[in-house]
LOVOLUM-555935 format. One record per residue (C-alpha): residue in three letters; y, x, z. Coordinates in steps of 0.5 Angstrom, whole numbers, plus 500, padded with zeros to 3 digits. Layout:
! residues N
<site aa="ALA" v="Y" u="X" w="Z"/>
...
This chain:
! residues 545
<site aa="UNK" v="617" u="252" w="915"/>
<site aa="UNK" v="620" u="255" w="909"/>
<site aa="UNK" v="627" u="253" w="907"/>
<site aa="UNK" v="632" u="256" w="901"/>
<site aa="UNK" v="637" u="258" w="905"/>
<site aa="UNK" v="633" u="262" w="910"/>
<site aa="UNK" v="628" u="265" w="904"/>
<site aa="UNK" v="634" u="267" w="900"/>
<site aa="UNK" v="639" u="270" w="906"/>
<site aa="UNK" v="643" u="276" w="904"/>
<site aa="UNK" v="640" u="283" w="906"/>
<site aa="UNK" v="645" u="287" w="904"/>
<site aa="UNK" v="653" u="287" w="903"/>
<site aa="UNK" v="652" u="287" w="895"/>
<site aa="UNK" v="648" u="280" w="896"/>
<site aa="UNK" v="653" u="277" w="900"/>
<site aa="UNK" v="657" u="272" w="896"/>
<site aa="UNK" v="665" u="273" w="896"/>
<site aa="UNK" v="669" u="275" w="902"/>
<site aa="UNK" v="670" u="282" w="898"/>
<site aa="UNK" v="676" u="283" w="903"/>
<site aa="UNK" v="672" u="283" w="909"/>
<site aa="UNK" v="666" u="287" w="906"/>
<site aa="UNK" v="670" u="293" w="903"/>
<site aa="UNK" v="673" u="294" w="910"/>
<site aa="UNK" v="666" u="294" w="914"/>
<site aa="UNK" v="663" u="298" w="908"/>
<site aa="UNK" v="669" u="304" w="909"/>
<site aa="UNK" v="668" u="304" w="917"/>
<site aa="UNK" v="661" u="305" w="916"/>
<site aa="UNK" v="661" u="310" w="911"/>
<site aa="UNK" v="667" u="314" w="915"/>
<site aa="UNK" v="663" u="313" w="921"/>
<site aa="UNK" v="669" u="310" w="924"/>
<site aa="UNK" v="666" u="303" w="927"/>
<site aa="UNK" v="670" u="299" w="932"/>
<site aa="UNK" v="666" u="296" w="938"/>
<site aa="UNK" v="668" u="289" w="937"/>
<site aa="UNK" v="669" u="284" w="931"/>
<site aa="UNK" v="671" u="277" w="931"/>
<site aa="UNK" v="668" u="273" w="925"/>
<site aa="UNK" v="672" u="267" w="924"/>
<site aa="UNK" v="672" u="261" w="918"/>
<site aa="UNK" v="669" u="255" w="916"/>
<site aa="UNK" v="661" u="254" w="917"/>
<site aa="UNK" v="656" u="256" w="912"/>
<site aa="UNK" v="660" u="262" w="909"/>
<site aa="UNK" v="656" u="268" w="911"/>
<site aa="UNK" v="659" u="270" w="918"/>
<site aa="UNK" v="652" u="270" w="922"/>
<site aa="UNK" v="649" u="273" w="915"/>
<site aa="UNK" v="654" u="279" w="915"/>
<site aa="UNK" v="654" u="280" w="922"/>
<site aa="UNK" v="646" u="281" w="921"/>
<site aa="UNK" v="647" u="286" w="915"/>
<site aa="UNK" v="652" u="290" w="919"/>
<site aa="UNK" v="647" u="291" w="925"/>
<site aa="UNK" v="642" u="293" w="920"/>
<site aa="UNK" v="647" u="298" w="917"/>
<site aa="UNK" v="650" u="301" w="923"/>
<site aa="UNK" v="642" u="302" w="925"/>
<site aa="UNK" v="639" u="304" w="919"/>
<site aa="UNK" v="635" u="310" w="919"/>
<site aa="UNK" v="635" u="312" w="912"/>
<site aa="UNK" v="642" u="311" w="911"/>
<site aa="UNK" v="645" u="317" w="908"/>
<site aa="UNK" v="652" u="320" w="910"/>
<site aa="UNK" v="658" u="317" w="906"/>
<site aa="UNK" v="653" u="311" w="905"/>
<site aa="UNK" v="654" u="304" w="907"/>
<site aa="UNK" v="648" u="299" w="905"/>
<site aa="UNK" v="642" u="299" w="909"/>
<site aa="UNK" v="635" u="301" w="906"/>
<site aa="UNK" v="631" u="295" w="909"/>
<site aa="UNK" v="625" u="299" w="909"/>
<site aa="UNK" v="625" u="303" w="915"/>
<site aa="UNK" v="623" u="300" w="922"/>
<site aa="UNK" v="630" u="299" w="925"/>
<site aa="UNK" v="632" u="295" w="918"/>
<site aa="UNK" v="625" u="291" w="918"/>
<site aa="UNK" v="625" u="289" w="926"/>
<site aa="UNK" v="632" u="287" w="925"/>
<site aa="UNK" v="631" u="283" w="919"/>
<site aa="UNK" v="625" u="279" w="922"/>
<site aa="UNK" v="629" u="278" w="929"/>
<site aa="UNK" v="624" u="282" w="933"/>
<site aa="UNK" v="629" u="288" w="935"/>
<site aa="UNK" v="630" u="287" w="942"/>
<site aa="UNK" v="637" u="291" w="942"/>
<site aa="UNK" v="640" u="286" w="937"/>
<site aa="UNK" v="641" u="280" w="941"/>
<site aa="UNK" v="643" u="274" w="938"/>
<site aa="UNK" v="646" u="269" w="943"/>
<site aa="UNK" v="648" u="262" w="942"/>
<site aa="UNK" v="654" u="260" w="946"/>
<site aa="UNK" v="654" u="253" w="945"/>
<site aa="UNK" v="647" u="253" w="949"/>
<site aa="UNK" v="650" u="259" w="954"/>
<site aa="UNK" v="657" u="257" w="956"/>
<site aa="UNK" v="657" u="259" w="963"/>
<site aa="UNK" v="659" u="265" w="966"/>
<site aa="UNK" v="652" u="266" w="969"/>
<site aa="UNK" v="649" u="267" w="962"/>
<site aa="UNK" v="655" u="272" w="960"/>
<site aa="UNK" v="653" u="276" w="966"/>
<site aa="UNK" v="646" u="276" w="966"/>
<site aa="UNK" v="645" u="276" w="958"/>
<site aa="UNK" v="651" u="281" w="956"/>
<site aa="UNK" v="654" u="285" w="962"/>
<site aa="UNK" v="648" u="287" w="965"/>
<site aa="UNK" v="644" u="288" w="959"/>
<site aa="UNK" v="649" u="292" w="956"/>
<site aa="UNK" v="649" u="297" w="961"/>
<site aa="UNK" v="642" u="299" w="959"/>
<site aa="UNK" v="641" u="304" w="953"/>
<site aa="UNK" v="638" u="302" w="946"/>
<site aa="UNK" v="631" u="303" w="946"/>
<site aa="UNK" v="629" u="304" w="939"/>
<site aa="UNK" v="636" u="304" w="935"/>
<site aa="UNK" v="642" u="307" w="935"/>
<site aa="UNK" v="647" u="301" w="937"/>
<site aa="UNK" v="646" u="295" w="942"/>
<site aa="UNK" v="649" u="290" w="938"/>
<site aa="UNK" v="651" u="283" w="941"/>
<site aa="UNK" v="652" u="277" w="936"/>
<site aa="UNK" v="655" u="271" w="939"/>
<site aa="UNK" v="655" u="265" w="935"/>
<site aa="UNK" v="660" u="259" w="936"/>
<site aa="UNK" v="663" u="264" w="941"/>
<site aa="UNK" v="669" u="258" w="942"/>
<site aa="UNK" v="664" u="254" w="946"/>
<site aa="UNK" v="664" u="259" w="952"/>
<site aa="UNK" v="668" u="257" w="958"/>
<site aa="UNK" v="674" u="260" w="961"/>
<site aa="UNK" v="671" u="263" w="966"/>
<site aa="UNK" v="665" u="266" w="961"/>
<site aa="UNK" v="671" u="269" w="957"/>
<site aa="UNK" v="674" u="272" w="963"/>
<site aa="UNK" v="667" u="275" w="965"/>
<site aa="UNK" v="667" u="278" w="958"/>
<site aa="UNK" v="674" u="280" w="957"/>
<site aa="UNK" v="673" u="287" w="961"/>
<site aa="UNK" v="666" u="289" w="957"/>
<site aa="UNK" v="669" u="288" w="950"/>
<site aa="UNK" v="675" u="292" w="952"/>
<site aa="UNK" v="671" u="298" w="955"/>
<site aa="UNK" v="664" u="297" w="952"/>
<site aa="UNK" v="659" u="303" w="953"/>
<site aa="UNK" v="659" u="307" w="946"/>
<site aa="UNK" v="653" u="305" w="944"/>
<site aa="UNK" v="655" u="297" w="944"/>
<site aa="UNK" v="658" u="293" w="939"/>
<site aa="UNK" v="660" u="286" w="939"/>
<site aa="UNK" v="660" u="281" w="934"/>
<site aa="UNK" v="663" u="274" w="935"/>
<site aa="UNK" v="663" u="269" w="930"/>
<site aa="UNK" v="667" u="262" w="931"/>
<site aa="UNK" v="669" u="256" w="926"/>
<site aa="UNK" v="675" u="254" w="931"/>
<site aa="UNK" v="679" u="261" w="932"/>
<site aa="UNK" v="684" u="257" w="936"/>
<site aa="UNK" v="679" u="256" w="942"/>
<site aa="UNK" v="678" u="263" w="943"/>
<site aa="UNK" v="683" u="266" w="948"/>
<site aa="UNK" v="688" u="271" w="945"/>
<site aa="UNK" v="686" u="276" w="950"/>
<site aa="UNK" v="679" u="276" w="947"/>
<site aa="UNK" v="682" u="276" w="940"/>
<site aa="UNK" v="687" u="282" w="941"/>
<site aa="UNK" v="681" u="286" w="943"/>
<site aa="UNK" v="677" u="285" w="937"/>
<site aa="UNK" v="678" u="287" w="929"/>
<site aa="UNK" v="679" u="280" w="926"/>
<site aa="UNK" v="676" u="278" w="920"/>
<site aa="UNK" v="678" u="271" w="916"/>
<site aa="UNK" v="672" u="268" w="912"/>
<site aa="UNK" v="674" u="264" w="906"/>
<site aa="UNK" v="670" u="258" w="903"/>
<site aa="UNK" v="666" u="261" w="897"/>
<site aa="UNK" v="668" u="259" w="890"/>
<site aa="UNK" v="664" u="254" w="885"/>
<site aa="UNK" v="662" u="260" w="880"/>
<site aa="UNK" v="659" u="264" w="885"/>
<site aa="UNK" v="655" u="259" w="888"/>
<site aa="UNK" v="653" u="257" w="881"/>
<site aa="UNK" v="650" u="264" w="880"/>
<site aa="UNK" v="647" u="264" w="887"/>
<site aa="UNK" v="643" u="257" w="885"/>
<site aa="UNK" v="641" u="260" w="878"/>
<site aa="UNK" v="638" u="266" w="881"/>
<site aa="UNK" v="634" u="262" w="886"/>
<site aa="UNK" v="632" u="257" w="881"/>
<site aa="UNK" v="630" u="263" w="876"/>
<site aa="UNK" v="626" u="266" w="882"/>
<site aa="UNK" v="623" u="259" w="884"/>
<site aa="UNK" v="621" u="258" w="876"/>
<site aa="UNK" v="625" u="252" w="875"/>
<site aa="UNK" v="629" u="250" w="869"/>
<site aa="UNK" v="635" u="246" w="871"/>
<site aa="UNK" v="641" u="244" w="867"/>
<site aa="UNK" v="648" u="248" w="868"/>
<site aa="UNK" v="651" u="241" w="870"/>
<site aa="UNK" v="647" u="240" w="875"/>
<site aa="UNK" v="648" u="247" w="879"/>
<site aa="UNK" v="656" u="246" w="878"/>
<site aa="UNK" v="655" u="239" w="881"/>
<site aa="UNK" v="652" u="242" w="887"/>
<site aa="UNK" v="657" u="247" w="888"/>
<site aa="UNK" v="663" u="242" w="887"/>
<site aa="UNK" v="659" u="238" w="892"/>
<site aa="UNK" v="658" u="243" w="897"/>
<site aa="UNK" v="665" u="244" w="898"/>
<site aa="UNK" v="665" u="252" w="898"/>
<site aa="UNK" v="659" u="252" w="904"/>
<site aa="UNK" v="653" u="256" w="901"/>
<site aa="UNK" v="648" u="253" w="906"/>
<site aa="UNK" v="650" u="246" w="904"/>
<site aa="UNK" v="649" u="248" w="896"/>
<site aa="UNK" v="642" u="251" w="898"/>
<site aa="UNK" v="640" u="245" w="902"/>
<site aa="UNK" v="641" u="240" w="896"/>
<site aa="UNK" v="638" u="245" w="891"/>
<site aa="UNK" v="632" u="244" w="896"/>
<site aa="UNK" v="632" u="237" w="896"/>
<site aa="UNK" v="632" u="237" w="888"/>
<site aa="UNK" v="626" u="242" w="887"/>
<site aa="UNK" v="622" u="237" w="892"/>
<site aa="UNK" v="622" u="232" w="886"/>
<site aa="UNK" v="617" u="237" w="883"/>
<site aa="UNK" v="619" u="238" w="876"/>
<site aa="UNK" v="619" u="244" w="873"/>
<site aa="UNK" v="625" u="242" w="869"/>
<site aa="UNK" v="631" u="238" w="872"/>
<site aa="UNK" v="636" u="234" w="868"/>
<site aa="UNK" v="643" u="231" w="871"/>
<site aa="UNK" v="639" u="224" w="871"/>
<site aa="UNK" v="634" u="226" w="875"/>
<site aa="UNK" v="638" u="230" w="880"/>
<site aa="UNK" v="642" u="224" w="881"/>
<site aa="UNK" v="636" u="221" w="884"/>
<site aa="UNK" v="637" u="226" w="890"/>
<site aa="UNK" v="644" u="227" w="889"/>
<site aa="UNK" v="649" u="222" w="889"/>
<site aa="UNK" v="653" u="221" w="883"/>
<site aa="UNK" v="659" u="226" w="883"/>
<site aa="UNK" v="665" u="223" w="880"/>
<site aa="UNK" v="669" u="229" w="877"/>
<site aa="UNK" v="669" u="228" w="870"/>
<site aa="UNK" v="670" u="220" w="871"/>
<site aa="UNK" v="676" u="222" w="875"/>
<site aa="UNK" v="679" u="226" w="869"/>
<site aa="UNK" v="677" u="221" w="864"/>
<site aa="UNK" v="681" u="216" w="868"/>
<site aa="UNK" v="687" u="221" w="868"/>
<site aa="UNK" v="687" u="221" w="861"/>
<site aa="UNK" v="687" u="214" w="860"/>
<site aa="UNK" v="693" u="214" w="865"/>
<site aa="UNK" v="697" u="219" w="861"/>
<site aa="UNK" v="696" u="215" w="855"/>
<site aa="UNK" v="698" u="208" w="859"/>
<site aa="UNK" v="691" u="205" w="857"/>
<site aa="UNK" v="690" u="201" w="863"/>
<site aa="UNK" v="684" u="197" w="860"/>
<site aa="UNK" v="680" u="203" w="859"/>
<site aa="UNK" v="682" u="205" w="866"/>
<site aa="UNK" v="680" u="199" w="869"/>
<site aa="UNK" v="674" u="198" w="865"/>
<site aa="UNK" v="672" u="205" w="868"/>
<site aa="UNK" v="673" u="203" w="875"/>
<site aa="UNK" v="669" u="197" w="874"/>
<site aa="UNK" v="663" u="201" w="871"/>
<site aa="UNK" v="663" u="206" w="877"/>
<site aa="UNK" v="663" u="200" w="882"/>
<site aa="UNK" v="657" u="197" w="878"/>
<site aa="UNK" v="653" u="203" w="878"/>
<site aa="UNK" v="654" u="204" w="886"/>
<site aa="UNK" v="659" u="209" w="886"/>
<site aa="UNK" v="663" u="209" w="893"/>
<site aa="UNK" v="670" u="207" w="890"/>
<site aa="UNK" v="674" u="210" w="896"/>
<site aa="UNK" v="670" u="217" w="895"/>
<site aa="UNK" v="672" u="216" w="888"/>
<site aa="UNK" v="679" u="215" w="889"/>
<site aa="UNK" v="679" u="221" w="894"/>
<site aa="UNK" v="676" u="226" w="888"/>
<site aa="UNK" v="682" u="223" w="884"/>
<site aa="UNK" v="687" u="225" w="889"/>
<site aa="UNK" v="684" u="232" w="890"/>
<site aa="UNK" v="684" u="233" w="882"/>
<site aa="UNK" v="691" u="231" w="882"/>
<site aa="UNK" v="693" u="236" w="888"/>
<site aa="UNK" v="689" u="242" w="884"/>
<site aa="UNK" v="694" u="240" w="877"/>
<site aa="UNK" v="700" u="240" w="882"/>
<site aa="UNK" v="698" u="247" w="885"/>
<site aa="UNK" v="696" u="250" w="878"/>
<site aa="UNK" v="703" u="248" w="875"/>
<site aa="UNK" v="707" u="251" w="881"/>
<site aa="UNK" v="703" u="257" w="881"/>
<site aa="UNK" v="696" u="259" w="877"/>
<site aa="UNK" v="694" u="263" w="882"/>
<site aa="UNK" v="695" u="258" w="888"/>
<site aa="UNK" v="689" u="254" w="887"/>
<site aa="UNK" v="685" u="260" w="886"/>
<site aa="UNK" v="687" u="262" w="893"/>
<site aa="UNK" v="686" u="256" w="896"/>
<site aa="UNK" v="678" u="255" w="894"/>
<site aa="UNK" v="680" u="250" w="889"/>
<site aa="UNK" v="675" u="252" w="883"/>
<site aa="UNK" v="671" u="247" w="880"/>
<site aa="UNK" v="667" u="250" w="875"/>
<site aa="UNK" v="668" u="252" w="868"/>
<site aa="UNK" v="667" u="246" w="864"/>
<site aa="UNK" v="671" u="242" w="868"/>
<site aa="UNK" v="677" u="247" w="869"/>
<site aa="UNK" v="677" u="246" w="861"/>
<site aa="UNK" v="678" u="239" w="861"/>
<site aa="UNK" v="683" u="239" w="867"/>
<site aa="UNK" v="688" u="244" w="863"/>
<site aa="UNK" v="687" u="239" w="857"/>
<site aa="UNK" v="689" u="233" w="861"/>
<site aa="UNK" v="695" u="237" w="865"/>
<site aa="UNK" v="698" u="239" w="859"/>
<site aa="UNK" v="700" u="232" w="857"/>
<site aa="UNK" v="702" u="230" w="864"/>
<site aa="UNK" v="710" u="231" w="867"/>
<site aa="UNK" v="712" u="232" w="874"/>
<site aa="UNK" v="714" u="225" w="874"/>
<site aa="UNK" v="708" u="222" w="872"/>
<site aa="UNK" v="704" u="227" w="877"/>
<site aa="UNK" v="708" u="226" w="883"/>
<site aa="UNK" v="708" u="218" w="881"/>
<site aa="UNK" v="700" u="218" w="880"/>
<site aa="UNK" v="699" u="222" w="887"/>
<site aa="UNK" v="703" u="218" w="891"/>
<site aa="UNK" v="700" u="211" w="888"/>
<site aa="UNK" v="693" u="213" w="889"/>
<site aa="UNK" v="694" u="215" w="896"/>
<site aa="UNK" v="697" u="208" w="897"/>
<site aa="UNK" v="691" u="205" w="894"/>
<site aa="UNK" v="686" u="210" w="899"/>
<site aa="UNK" v="690" u="207" w="905"/>
<site aa="UNK" v="689" u="200" w="902"/>
<site aa="UNK" v="682" u="201" w="901"/>
<site aa="UNK" v="680" u="200" w="908"/>
<site aa="UNK" v="677" u="193" w="908"/>
<site aa="UNK" v="678" u="190" w="901"/>
<site aa="UNK" v="676" u="184" w="899"/>
<site aa="UNK" v="674" u="187" w="892"/>
<site aa="UNK" v="673" u="194" w="893"/>
<site aa="UNK" v="676" u="196" w="886"/>
<site aa="UNK" v="682" u="192" w="887"/>
<site aa="UNK" v="687" u="197" w="890"/>
<site aa="UNK" v="685" u="202" w="884"/>
<site aa="UNK" v="686" u="197" w="879"/>
<site aa="UNK" v="693" u="195" w="882"/>
<site aa="UNK" v="695" u="202" w="882"/>
<site aa="UNK" v="693" u="203" w="875"/>
<site aa="UNK" v="696" u="197" w="872"/>
<site aa="UNK" v="703" u="199" w="876"/>
<site aa="UNK" v="703" u="206" w="873"/>
<site aa="UNK" v="701" u="204" w="866"/>
<site aa="UNK" v="706" u="198" w="866"/>
<site aa="UNK" v="712" u="199" w="871"/>
<site aa="UNK" v="717" u="205" w="870"/>
<site aa="UNK" v="714" u="211" w="874"/>
<site aa="UNK" v="721" u="215" w="874"/>
<site aa="UNK" v="722" u="219" w="880"/>
<site aa="UNK" v="728" u="215" w="883"/>
<site aa="UNK" v="723" u="209" w="883"/>
<site aa="UNK" v="717" u="212" w="886"/>
<site aa="UNK" v="721" u="215" w="892"/>
<site aa="UNK" v="724" u="209" w="893"/>
<site aa="UNK" v="717" u="206" w="894"/>
<site aa="UNK" v="715" u="210" w="900"/>
<site aa="UNK" v="713" u="206" w="906"/>
<site aa="UNK" v="718" u="206" w="912"/>
<site aa="UNK" v="718" u="205" w="919"/>
<site aa="UNK" v="721" u="199" w="922"/>
<site aa="UNK" v="728" u="202" w="920"/>
<site aa="UNK" v="728" u="204" w="913"/>
<site aa="UNK" v="730" u="211" w="911"/>
<site aa="UNK" v="737" u="212" w="908"/>
<site aa="UNK" v="736" u="212" w="901"/>
<site aa="UNK" v="741" u="212" w="895"/>
<site aa="UNK" v="738" u="210" w="889"/>
<site aa="UNK" v="741" u="210" w="882"/>
<site aa="UNK" v="742" u="203" w="879"/>
<site aa="UNK" v="736" u="200" w="875"/>
<site aa="UNK" v="736" u="202" w="868"/>
<site aa="UNK" v="736" u="197" w="862"/>
<site aa="UNK" v="729" u="197" w="861"/>
<site aa="UNK" v="728" u="196" w="869"/>
<site aa="UNK" v="732" u="189" w="869"/>
<site aa="UNK" v="728" u="187" w="863"/>
<site aa="UNK" v="722" u="188" w="866"/>
<site aa="UNK" v="724" u="184" w="872"/>
<site aa="UNK" v="727" u="178" w="869"/>
<site aa="UNK" v="725" u="178" w="861"/>
<site aa="UNK" v="728" u="171" w="860"/>
<site aa="UNK" v="735" u="174" w="863"/>
<site aa="UNK" v="740" u="178" w="859"/>
<site aa="UNK" v="741" u="184" w="863"/>
<site aa="UNK" v="747" u="185" w="866"/>
<site aa="UNK" v="751" u="192" w="864"/>
<site aa="UNK" v="750" u="197" w="869"/>
<site aa="UNK" v="756" u="199" w="873"/>
<site aa="UNK" v="758" u="207" w="873"/>
<site aa="UNK" v="755" u="211" w="878"/>
<site aa="UNK" v="760" u="211" w="883"/>
<site aa="UNK" v="758" u="210" w="891"/>
<site aa="UNK" v="760" u="203" w="893"/>
<site aa="UNK" v="766" u="203" w="898"/>
<site aa="UNK" v="765" u="202" w="905"/>
<site aa="UNK" v="766" u="195" w="908"/>
<site aa="UNK" v="766" u="192" w="915"/>
<site aa="UNK" v="762" u="186" w="917"/>
<site aa="UNK" v="768" u="181" w="916"/>
<site aa="UNK" v="769" u="184" w="909"/>
<site aa="UNK" v="762" u="183" w="907"/>
<site aa="UNK" v="761" u="176" w="910"/>
<site aa="UNK" v="766" u="174" w="905"/>
<site aa="UNK" v="762" u="177" w="899"/>
<site aa="UNK" v="755" u="175" w="902"/>
<site aa="UNK" v="755" u="168" w="899"/>
<site aa="UNK" v="757" u="171" w="892"/>
<site aa="UNK" v="751" u="175" w="893"/>
<site aa="UNK" v="746" u="170" w="895"/>
<site aa="UNK" v="748" u="166" w="889"/>
<site aa="UNK" v="747" u="172" w="884"/>
<site aa="UNK" v="740" u="174" w="887"/>
<site aa="UNK" v="738" u="167" w="886"/>
<site aa="UNK" v="739" u="167" w="879"/>
<site aa="UNK" v="734" u="173" w="879"/>
<site aa="UNK" v="729" u="170" w="884"/>
<site aa="UNK" v="729" u="164" w="888"/>
<site aa="UNK" v="725" u="165" w="894"/>
<site aa="UNK" v="729" u="172" w="895"/>
<site aa="UNK" v="735" u="168" w="896"/>
<site aa="UNK" v="732" u="164" w="902"/>
<site aa="UNK" v="729" u="171" w="905"/>
<site aa="UNK" v="736" u="174" w="904"/>
<site aa="UNK" v="739" u="167" w="908"/>
<site aa="UNK" v="735" u="169" w="914"/>
<site aa="UNK" v="738" u="176" w="914"/>
<site aa="UNK" v="745" u="178" w="916"/>
<site aa="UNK" v="749" u="184" w="913"/>
<site aa="UNK" v="752" u="189" w="918"/>
<site aa="UNK" v="757" u="194" w="915"/>
<site aa="UNK" v="757" u="199" w="909"/>
<site aa="UNK" v="757" u="206" w="911"/>
<site aa="UNK" v="756" u="212" w="906"/>
<site aa="UNK" v="753" u="207" w="900"/>
<site aa="UNK" v="748" u="204" w="905"/>
<site aa="UNK" v="748" u="197" w="907"/>
<site aa="UNK" v="745" u="195" w="914"/>
<site aa="UNK" v="741" u="189" w="914"/>
<site aa="UNK" v="738" u="186" w="920"/>
<site aa="UNK" v="732" u="181" w="919"/>
<site aa="UNK" v="730" u="176" w="923"/>
<site aa="UNK" v="723" u="176" w="921"/>
<site aa="UNK" v="718" u="182" w="920"/>
<site aa="UNK" v="715" u="179" w="914"/>
<site aa="UNK" v="722" u="178" w="911"/>
<site aa="UNK" v="723" u="186" w="912"/>
<site aa="UNK" v="716" u="187" w="909"/>
<site aa="UNK" v="718" u="183" w="903"/>
<site aa="UNK" v="724" u="187" w="902"/>
<site aa="UNK" v="720" u="194" w="902"/>
<site aa="UNK" v="717" u="192" w="896"/>
<site aa="UNK" v="719" u="196" w="890"/>
<site aa="UNK" v="721" u="191" w="885"/>
<site aa="UNK" v="724" u="187" w="890"/>
<site aa="UNK" v="728" u="193" w="893"/>
<site aa="UNK" v="731" u="195" w="886"/>
<site aa="UNK" v="733" u="187" w="885"/>
<site aa="UNK" v="737" u="187" w="891"/>
<site aa="UNK" v="740" u="194" w="890"/>
<site aa="UNK" v="742" u="192" w="883"/>
<site aa="UNK" v="745" u="185" w="886"/>
<site aa="UNK" v="749" u="189" w="891"/>
<site aa="UNK" v="752" u="194" w="886"/>
<site aa="UNK" v="754" u="188" w="882"/>
<site aa="UNK" v="758" u="184" w="888"/>
<site aa="UNK" v="760" u="190" w="892"/>
<site aa="UNK" v="762" u="195" w="886"/>
<site aa="UNK" v="758" u="201" w="885"/>
<site aa="UNK" v="751" u="204" w="887"/>
<site aa="UNK" v="749" u="201" w="894"/>
<site aa="UNK" v="743" u="202" w="898"/>
<site aa="UNK" v="740" u="198" w="904"/>
<site aa="UNK" v="736" u="200" w="910"/>
<site aa="UNK" v="733" u="194" w="914"/>
<site aa="UNK" v="731" u="193" w="921"/>
<site aa="UNK" v="728" u="187" w="925"/>
<site aa="UNK" v="732" u="183" w="931"/>
<site aa="UNK" v="728" u="177" w="933"/>
<site aa="UNK" v="734" u="174" w="937"/>
<site aa="UNK" v="738" u="174" w="931"/>
<site aa="UNK" v="743" u="168" w="931"/>
<site aa="UNK" v="744" u="167" w="923"/>
<site aa="UNK" v="751" u="164" w="921"/>
<site aa="UNK" v="750" u="158" w="916"/>
<site aa="UNK" v="755" u="157" w="911"/>
<site aa="UNK" v="757" u="150" w="910"/>
<site aa="UNK" v="760" u="151" w="903"/>
<site aa="UNK" v="757" u="153" w="897"/>
<site aa="UNK" v="761" u="158" w="894"/>
<site aa="UNK" v="764" u="156" w="887"/>
<site aa="UNK" v="764" u="162" w="882"/>
<site aa="UNK" v="769" u="163" w="876"/>
<site aa="UNK" v="766" u="164" w="869"/>
<site aa="UNK" v="767" u="171" w="870"/>
<site aa="UNK" v="762" u="172" w="875"/>
<site aa="UNK" v="757" u="167" w="874"/>
<site aa="UNK" v="755" u="160" w="870"/>
<site aa="UNK" v="758" u="154" w="872"/>
<site aa="UNK" v="755" u="151" w="879"/>
<site aa="UNK" v="753" u="144" w="881"/>
<site aa="UNK" v="757" u="139" w="885"/>
<site aa="UNK" v="757" u="141" w="892"/>
<site aa="UNK" v="754" u="134" w="894"/>
<site aa="UNK" v="748" u="135" w="889"/>
<site aa="UNK" v="747" u="141" w="892"/>
<site aa="UNK" v="747" u="139" w="899"/>
<site aa="UNK" v="742" u="133" w="897"/>
<site aa="UNK" v="737" u="138" w="894"/>
<site aa="UNK" v="737" u="142" w="900"/>
<site aa="UNK" v="736" u="136" w="904"/>
<site aa="UNK" v="730" u="134" w="900"/>
<site aa="UNK" v="727" u="141" w="900"/>
<site aa="UNK" v="728" u="141" w="908"/>
<site aa="UNK" v="725" u="135" w="909"/>
<site aa="UNK" v="719" u="137" w="905"/>
<site aa="UNK" v="718" u="143" w="909"/>
<site aa="UNK" v="719" u="139" w="915"/>
<site aa="UNK" v="713" u="134" w="913"/>
<site aa="UNK" v="709" u="140" w="910"/>
<site aa="UNK" v="709" u="145" w="917"/>
<site aa="UNK" v="710" u="139" w="922"/>
<site aa="UNK" v="717" u="142" w="924"/>
<site aa="UNK" v="724" u="139" w="927"/>
<site aa="UNK" v="731" u="141" w="926"/>
<site aa="UNK" v="734" u="144" w="932"/>
<site aa="UNK" v="742" u="144" w="932"/>
């Protein structure tokens, strides 16, 4: 059966894509006649490890190769027999199927004692060598360390960490890298020309990006597209075989976010969902683009070294978008879309986590202080010392309230628990002005001491702690704490289900300098009693003294 990746497998060093750092070393060894007796090829799948091993086997055994040259002629009997897989002195062993020590003894050790019959070197290519058992590695160790002069070992693996260090130390190690999009596009274009098929350049770039740097995957996908039977393939036709690739839509979304155009951004997400695009995969593509922009801003060569080339057309658009994004926006976007990716496990509406992320990024401040404070925490929050919210943040939190003037950026003084409990009723009254339900939550929490600008807060219920982790709620609590205790004050929370709450019998009366006039105590007590009665009727509970 004919397949593209077999029909167009490279037959010499010049045809091997990428891996220049490896090819140069091997070519110099061959041309100088100083060939090592054991090589270790490691790296991702489908990047040319076995192919380069076969080219190396042909080059060292080529009958017509001139002195000082390194390319095999592919015409002599030795080259043709190795290319066809018929040469008995070039042995390819699948270690995944021959893991035992007996196979190593019979197929490698015993066979290596026989001189090559028709060529200069006997070459053993052991694929997926990490699959060998420990006893098999031990048996292989001695023959690799001191092989006969006519034997060359080439070990290939995708999981180098599973190969014993004793084996690695006896080999020349070469680390393969994923192939860039531009190189894969060139190879696919060459294959299309040989197959006499005209194919849009966008299709080739989409195939190369989707392959993730693995050439065999790209060639297999191209073969599927060729099976459509048309001599001219457009992007619309290719999408019948190739799932819709979302890189350009992801760049469009970043453009909308940079302009805070939430309506068009949400519309784009819903159009993708309606067309059958996997929203979780789209979110992953979006995160990948943001990572590339961040790495490009750190160092232009960093993304290239990590194999993040996305093709000329897309790279141009990404650079244009990156110019409009600052560091605060990039970090905020990346963190929020990572959260949306985690939230998209079993959503009721697939696109809802992304829609919420877009809305927050467009209408809520994306300053670095707010975003750092919104990081998810464990049961105990990480100690944070955020700055008090700005005037614009207060307006966003409570549009109908006149914003309170910010205090100077000084850390609140340390208090013990008794001093905190004296001010706690004042805090409860103030927090109620901003959020009525939040006041009820804080009544079910007990403050401890203040140390180094952090209030230790104990919650009786886990869902109350979760509510306090919300970005908006956290900022509101910290703003009120700063007002009451006089300075910048963060808080960290923990849960204690055995907590016994201290109930205050009196409601604090605030003077005119701290709050608006309070209602009579009797009226408040009566209202609170009515509220408790309604709660008891609704949930079927009872009051325990």
